[in-house]
TORROLUM-508304 format. One record per residue (C-alpha): x, y, z. Coordinates in steps of 0.5 Angstrom, whole numbers, plus 500, padded with zeros to 3 digits. Layout:
TORROLUM-508304
XYZ...
end
This chain:
TORROLUM-508304
451432467452439468447444470445451468441455472440463471440467476436474476439480472442485478437491477439498476440501484433506484435510490429514490426508491429506498424508503426513508425512517424516522430519525426518532420513535415518537416518544423521543427515543432513539430506535432500539440498537441490537449488537450481535457478536457470534463466538466461537473461539480466543477466550482473550479476544472474546473478553475483550470484545464483549467488555468493550461493548459492554462499556459502549452499550452504557453510553448508547439508550436502548441497546443490547448485546445479543451473543452467539455461542457458535458451540464454541470448544472452549470451557473458558468462553461458555463460562465466560457467556454463562456468567454475563447471561446470568447477571443479564449484561448480555443475550446469550444463545447458544447452537448446538452444533457450529453453524459458521458466521452466516448461520450464528448471525441468522439465527440471531437476526431472527430471534431479534425485533424491530430497530437496527443491528450491528454485526461485530466479530469477535475480535473488536474493540469498541471505543466508549462512544463509538455505537453511540455516534455510529448510530447517530451518524445513520439517523442523520443520513439519507438512504442508509443501508449499511454503515461501517466505521474506520478500522486498523484491518477494515480493509477500505476503511483501514487507517493508515493504509487502506486495505491493508491490514494495519497492526491492531493499536492498544486499547488507550490509542483505539479509544483517542483515534476514535475521539479524534475521528470523531472531531476530524470528519463528523457529519460526512458518509462516504458511499462505498462500494460494500459495508465490512463485517467486522463492524457493520451496522444494519438499518431496520429498512434494509433488514426488512428489505434484504432480510437474512445473510445468504447461505450460499456462502458457506462458514463466512467469509464475503457473505456480508459482501453480498448483503451489501450488493443486495441492500444497493440493488434494494435502493440503499446506500452502503457507506463509511462513517469517518468520525468514528474509529473502531479497531479490529484484530482480523484473521482469527476466524477460520485460520487455515481454512480462509484462503479456500474460503475466500476464493471459493466465495469470490467465483459465487461473487463473480458469477452474481455480480459482473460489475463489483470487480469494476466498481472496486477498482474504480473505489482504489484508483478514485480512493474518497475516503482519502481525505478523512484519513488525512484530516484524522493523520493531522488531528492524531500528529499535532496531539502526539507529544513527542521529545525530538520531532522526525527527520525529514527526507525530502524527494521528487521520484519513485526511486528518491522515494526508495531511497529515502525509505533506506535512508529512515531505515538507517536513522531507525538503526540510530535510534531516531525517526524518519518521515519521507516527503515525494514531491510529485505531479498530478496534472496542475498540481504539485504534491507534497505527499507525506508518508511514514515507512514505518506504517504509521500515520502519515500516510494520505497527507498531502498538499499542493505545494504549486500554491503559496497557500499550500507552500505554506501548509507544509511549511507550518506542518513540519514546524508544528511536527517540531522536526530534527533535521530536514534532508534533501534529495534529487533538489531538481526535482523540487518546484523551485517556490517550495525548495527556497521556502523549505532551505529558508526556513529550516538547516538542511543536509543535501544527500547526493542520490542523483546528477541532474543538477551536477551534470553540467558541473561535471561536464563542462556545461557550467554550474547550475546557480541552484545546485551551487546555492544549496551546496553553500547552504547546506549543513553538510553533503551526504551520501549512502555509498561508496559510489554516492561519496565518490562522485561527490568528490572526485567530479564535485570536488566536495568532501560528503560523508558517508552515512553508514548503512547497516542494512547493506546486502552481502554479497551472494556470487550466485552459480550462473551459467548457459545461455547470455540473459541480461537483467536490465534495472529500470528505476524512472519508468521514463521515456528514455530507459523505454526508448533504450530497451526498444534499440536493444531489443531490436539489436538482440532480435536475431540472437538467442539473447533474452532482456528481463527488465527488471522493474516497470516501464512506461509501457509494459505491455508495449515490451512484452509484445516483443520475443525477447523481453520480459518484464517483471514489473516492480521489484524488492530487494528481497525478490532479487536471488528468486529472478536471477535464478529463475530467468537464469540472468547471466548480466545485469545494467545498472543504470541507463544515464540517470543513476541512484546512489544509494538505491537499495535495488542497486546495491542488492544487485552489484552484491550479487557478483554478476557482472555488471553493465554501468556508467563510470560517474567518477573514476574508478579507484585501483584494485576496484574494477573488475575484467568482466564489467562494462564502465559505460562514459558519461557521455554517450549518447543512447546509440554507442551505449545500446552498441556497447552493451550488446557486444558486452552481453555476450562477448566471453560466451564461448560457442554455444549451439543453436538451439533451433539448427544444433549447429554451433554459431558465433554468439553477438560480439564474440571475438573469435579468431
end
């Protein structure tokens, strides 16, 4: 028998109905603040959390700490809490049986008097002035129900990479980040879909309206989301206060139980709040906290004192970005630090987006280099960093005015990654003036891998420096047999790739040949509607062996008229040992070519390339039975006597 319970419909928030609160009590003091810390295990994290909270307490008048011992099994934790309670530094509540996060918090809320509260995980580090500034920000912001600070591990509010668990900084750096956040984002509050429970400030008005955490969420996880969504229904705002930073270790509670708890509780949320997933997706797409992170990154970078600045690799596409990241890995092996600047188009804007491949700052800084002000800001930023070197990849994808200013102000290396500017020289269309001037002004021409170096020397007549690459993939030499299945690498998600795949699919439509597209295209769903096409979506080097085995790939196509010299996926697929079809951008040295490979000429048009690949896909496959009729049949392009 199935029981069905009709839950009340979600109300449309009416912010006008939210109560207004006085910023101060009648005697001029701020309202009291209670910090609630449920504790179960991990002595070191618990001690660090409580110590930091006590330091913050000294700077936050009218505040108290309530610690809930949720039947901790660790004697050392009980001893620590009892000592702190005996010294009247904390108020201690002890549960005879473990109630979980929800039960522990609700007990503390039930024994808390007037004033606001902060729910604090026992694996957080609170900077000295964080609670004081968090309370001040809430008091000066209308209609707030819950507030969450920035954190290294705070989902929406994570810094520097949002929606990710960034490593916990050391205590001194946490204090610095909080101080810099206070300078960078003072007076700002950003509405978010829900607050995050690692450090959740809740106003008394919100508590009076929403009451306690729901016990529908068992022992924990997502109960904070439910509380915040109920607060929104009651007319309150859930905000991030980006002028405050709190450290959060994360992933300590529940350990192996986390996945099952999250999945169970997520189903409860989805049933109760039907628009929640849509609201989250819209927030992630808009990323309204990006500017706040960017300003904090600027403060952090200008505050850092380094002996030598980073090497900057400038690129202009997603494929170039992957090559630039690989170049940063090379620099790291040499004891240097690399920073990627990718130029990308957003409407009328040309954004220079900066990011550290190691996960540090910057991750969110983006300057519009389509404007003179943006170009000047980029120059100042790089100059202030004291960059060691500038390496330019894909110069044809960099706006001319931006490229000219950068090359005038900084010495640079030219990194051979593709042939776009060089094609006119290579195939008789005349020498592109930007290309020749770039080469003349470069300190050196460099290339990752043999293909880029060979192209540079044989076609362009330039002696390129072959950059060492300790992370080059080792050959896999997989044993793959069976019906022909073609793996086709896409790197640019452009119209050329899309048309090629569609034409190839048409030519192979009546044959038992599958096309596995490795990467994302201009329209994945459109291609997936074809019965002989599978699109994997974005892939990483570590996915290569698994994908080849899972799909039974027997041959590979590595470029469709547009190479990417030094791209890690190209090298990883070459290392598999499978037969490869690729454009021969430079003459192959004697002894390097394989009879199983297909060498495509750069001047082939699209139809000729499709025809050549179709013949090559199965030309060396013997007669195989038709899986539908059971009879043997000739494979596409097979040469029979």
